[in-house]
C-alpha positions, -999 to +999 in steps of 0.1 A: +409-823-490+431-795-474+420-780-442+409-744-442+435-724-423+425-710-390+430-674-379+439-674-342+437-641-325+447-628-290+421-623-262+438-607-231+405-599-215+368-600-222+367-568-243+396-580-265+379-614-269+348-597-281+367-575-306+386-605-319+354-626-323+334-598-340+362-589-363+365-623-378+387-646-357+382-684-362+397-690-328+410-670-299+437-678-273+435-667-238+447-675-203+433-679-168+449-664-137+473-693-134+499-710-157+498-684-185+526-665-201+511-631-199+508-621-162+502-584-170+471-587-192+436-588-177+432-625-183+402-645-170+391-655-136+376-689-130+342-672-130+348-654-163+363-683-183+330-701-188+313-668-199+342-660-224+341-695-238+303-694-242+305-660-260+330-674-284+311-706-291+279-687-297+297-671-326+313-703-339+348-694-326+370-719-308+389-711-276+425-722-269+437-717-233+474-712-225+489-735-199+524-728-211+545-718-182+571-741-167+556-750-134+578-754-103+573-782-078+551-762-055+528-753-085+525-788-101+501-800-074+475-774-085+476-785-122+450-814-121+423-792-106+430-763-130+430-787-160+397-802-149+382-767-146+392-758-181+378-791-195+345-784-177+344-748-190+344-761-226+379-751-237+386-765-272+424-768-269+451-763-243+485-747-254+511-766-234+549-763-230+558-785-202+559-823-207+544-829-172+515-805-179+510-822-213+507-856-197+484-844-170+462-826-196+456-860-213+443-873-180+424-844-165+412-825-196+403-854-219+379-833-240+406-806-249+430-809-278+466-806-268+486-781-287+524-776-282+535-741-275+563-722-293+581-724-259+591-759-269+611-744-298+600-771-323+624-765-352+625-799-371+601-825-384+615-852-360+605-832-329+571-823-344+563-859-352+574-870-318+549-847-301+521-860-324+531-896-315+527-886-279+491-873-285+494-837-296+471-826-324+490-794-332+525-779-328+533-741-328+565-739-347+596-720-335+596-684-349+632-689-361+621-712-389+622-702-425+593-708-449+613-735-467+620-752-434+582-751-426+574-766-460+599-795-453+582-802-419+548-802-435+561-828-461+576-851-435+551-852-407+518-870-405+491-851-424+468-852-394+493-831-374+484-794-376+511-768-379+507-733-364+529-703-370+529-667-359+520-642-387+520-609-369+532-592-337+562-589-314+593-612-319+612-624-288+649-622-293+658-656-279+649-691-289+612-688-294+606-669-263+626-689-237+645-658-228+667-656-198+677-620-201+646-606-183+652-628-153+689-621-152+685-583-156+653-574-137+643-604-117+612-609-138+610-644-153+599-643-190+590-680-187+566-673-159+547-645-177+566-615-164+589-605-192+604-570-189+612-571-226+649-563-223+653-571-260+636-538-266+661-517-246+687-496-263+722-508-256+757-495-258+790-513-251+813-502-223+848-516-216+853-522-178+885-500-176+869-471-194+838-463-173+815-438-188+827-443-224+800-459-244+804-475-278+774-479-301+765-514-311+757-518-348+756-543-377+770-547-411+768-576-435+792-596-414+779-589-379+749-584-358+734-559-334+725-565-298+689-573-292+665-548-307+637-565-325+611-554-349+575-566-351+565-593-376+540-585-403+532-612-429+500-597-443+516-593-477+526-630-478+495-649-467+493-667-500+529-681-496+519-692-461+488-709-471+505-726-500+531-740-475+503-760-459+502-741-426+470-748-407+468-719-383+480-683-385+485-667-351+484-631-342+506-621-312+492-595-288+473-606-257+489-576-239+479-552-266+447-531-266+412-541-277+417-517-306+447-537-317+428-569-314+400-555-336+420-539-363+447-565-368+421-593-367+399-576-393+428-569-416+441-605-417+405-618-419+398-599-451+432-608-466+430-645-457+395-647-472+407-631-504+436-655-507+414-685-501+389-673-527+416-667-552+412-630-552+438-603-551+438-587-516+428-551-513+459-530-504+438-511-479+442-540-454+480-537-456+476-500-448+452-509-419+479-526-398+499-494-398+471-478-377+479-497-345+507-491-321+537-511-334+574-512-340+589-512-374+578-542-393+597-571-408+589-606-421+607-623-393+627-654-402+604-666-430+627-654-459+660-656-441+677-638-412+659-605-405+689-587-391+684-560-364+669-526-366+686-501-342+675-467-353+648-467-327+631-490-303+601-468-299+566-477-309+549-460-338+517-444-324+504-421-352+468-430-346+445-428-316+412-446-310+385-420-304+353-440-301+336-474-302+304-479-322+281-496-298+252-502-322+238-493-356+203-491-369+190-501-404+194-465-415+231-464-407+227-443-375+253-453-350+257-449-312+293-443-303+311-444-269+340-420-265+373-437-256+397-407-254+395-371-245+398-346-273+387-311-282+382-291-313+410-267-323+445-266-307+479-272-322+488-300-345+467-327-362+457-358-344+447-389-363+417-404-347+397-436-354+365-453-344+362-490-339+329-506-349+313-533-328+277-535-337+277-529-375+275-563-389+298-592-397+336-584-394+325-549-383+347-524-401+364-491-405+371-468-434+383-434-444+369-399-444+388-366-442+373-339-420+394-308-411+387-282-385+356-299-371+337-277-347+328-304-323+332-341-315+300-350-333+310-332-365+345-348-363+330-383-361+302-380-385+316-356-411+285-334-406+263-320-379+245-345-358+223-347-327+244-348-296+235-374-270+241-376-233+271-385-212+298-403-232+275-412-261+264-392-292+248-402-324+266-399-357+242-399-387+256-417-417+238-432-445+247-467-456+283-477-455+291-472-419+320-496-423+338-471-445+347-443-422+381-431-410+388-398-394+416-373-402+406-346-378+423-314-367+419-318-330+439-315-298+443-344-275+438-337-238+450-370-224 
């Protein structure tokens, strides 16, 4: 019997973990304060890790901890104690890139599964099978692989070996993230969690004897641009991915916001559930991933070379989170905590959204138009409601609290 695919979601800190869990993740991946590839996220202290793992386990969600840097000699000595701590905290799996760390994990974290990071650039079935033979239970495949290549790997490796691929998020322009540009250009080592994302910069070509004369870099059918990647979005192709025998779909974004973790997790959760149930996915979920900060989307390498997009390297940020719903009662009354400053009136139209935490399984969102609202409470509820104190107010809504989105004519103050 085929395994049910796992939806693996980012958890850069405790709030992001809670959002991912409540919005439907099967598993989350996170890092401690050492040996993780995202130094600039909140991450988890040794004291916070057991709490985070306990919260996830209470909701039936697995926790994968990244130990995927390439340790130097002076760091290797600290690995055994760190691995023992992760094992004692109850981590379900470790995501490893270094062979030495992989070997030590087998000894010092015997209760944790060992997954091989995309940092290992696994691009063929021989490499994947070799890691399985060494004791890995899962490999995270290189992002450069096409869907056809993934299908071939699935056919040729042991059926017990789980295959994981990215399905959404930023795409490193290098061989699966082992980028040397950041270190060379800025002194920040991407393989030690400090990537400056130089693949996102805008570049021009200058010939050394013509200083100040800049030539644009572009692409046609025979050439390629210099390093300017789009974000991956495979939400329209989840059936093809499940049919390929992929065991885990990974959403990139530990450095993104809690709002991102909630919205993208919820969208993929609904689509994946529909695919597995043989239903046509509601198009509303494709629209949903447009409401987070992102760059122009592509399908990565799944259906061939994606090419480069050079019109703009800026993020699309058309929507702003305005509140988090902290709780709902049986009558549909919700308590919301404001997350951004805004005021009625002013020039322009801001698109604002609320994130729901306490409103049931896979908490939700929805759509409602309200123009020229007189106050924040009206904007959020669509009608007058009783104002609360401090940063909270009550928004009276009957029934389908999950189906609210706000298109409000407001001015953002910051």
